[in-house]
Steps between C-alpha positions, in 0.01 A plus 500: 500500500702388200336373185376144485745252349433185299698222668612149402555284810751215459538250783503120509293509821126538443449623857768768452337611172164528679654705784677747272202525264269599788759742636539666158124531457470653849751773413338582166692303238375251242635147463474432125653152511671240716768243424641206694840493328728702278392350169136574577602848613661577163185387318275708730730802464476489121124458512415764763789752488471585872648815652679300770606140555525371857740209456583226750868410498484132593282291267538157342591462132559862405607710802473872563852585381445333162155654471633847582764472227246374243243769586762770453606347168138509384443852638798697629260737678317227694445607861586190701482478878673194644324343799666237714530362848861410424661840534857393423707807430645346183154435360381851578808652338472272194135589441544874543804503271310292244225762489245432772353823636452382860558200722226427754539260789229244579286487700360806328471826688226726368708816543795355304274402212329840505837680489630288211181528295454871570853558378436297186164662430679833464702356211208315337264739331 
């Protein structure tokens, strides 16, 4: 198994945060913080310096695209995984070009999350 990662979960849906948090714990990772929007995510990122950010794309106020850009301005090496049920090709392309490491489709599939995090854990040491 890969090394355990410290994860920040960002999603405006409490139920979705609970689902992904439990899934991450089950596969051996630690959720160091949660955020319900992009502004809160930036604050939590600065406070906790997680290894990975799981970032919802569609959120009120400060969406995933804005948050991704801001996170990468704050830390160009931030490992951000975009998570969304709206898999529009333009959004996927935008996020990956902007610097996201992966794009995961909701509802979450355990194997997809494992693959993404295992890949990232090899670069986070």
